[in-house]
C-alpha positions, 0 to 999 in steps of 0.5 A: 341343522344338526347332522343330515343323514337319515340313518342318524338316530335321535332319542327324546328323553321321556320326562321333563329335565332339569335344564341346569344339567351340563355335559355330565348330567345329561350323559349320566341320564343317557347312560343310567336312565335310557341305558344307551352308550353316549359315544355311539353318535346318537342324539339325545333330546331333552326339555324342561317341564314347561317345554320352553327350553330344549337341549340336544346332546351328542357325541361327534367323535372328538367330544361331547356337544350340547345344542340349546334352544329357548322359545321366546313364545310358545312351547315345544311339543309335548314328547313325553307320557306317563308310560314312556321313558324314551321316544325315538325320532328321525332327524327331520322330526328333531328339526321340526320339533326345534322349529316349534311344530306342534305335530311332532310326537302326536303322529309319526311324521317320517316313514320308519328307517329301512333296517340292514335285515330288510335290505338283505336279499332273501334266499330261499331253500 
């Protein structure tokens, strides 16, 4: 499994992607189409139009890495819709997606992560 912390953010690109793209092509999509900084250490998921191949792009602090998977049977879950450019996933949902779960993207499988603002003590004046 890639990473193990709940705080690790995963973003699925909201359109089919050309799986011939490598480090530069995928990082250009992250920067220009998703408007995100590739150097933040987040994971980016891309799938092809037939949803039989997936790539995960990440920057681990020393360089870019690509994790690739091809399904020999079946398809990955459909994560994109006509109105969405990016879908946010948890690391657990990414693992389920890469295992071939059909439920990823259809409904929220994990609770929403707690933000630092929610953890801050509330002071009444």
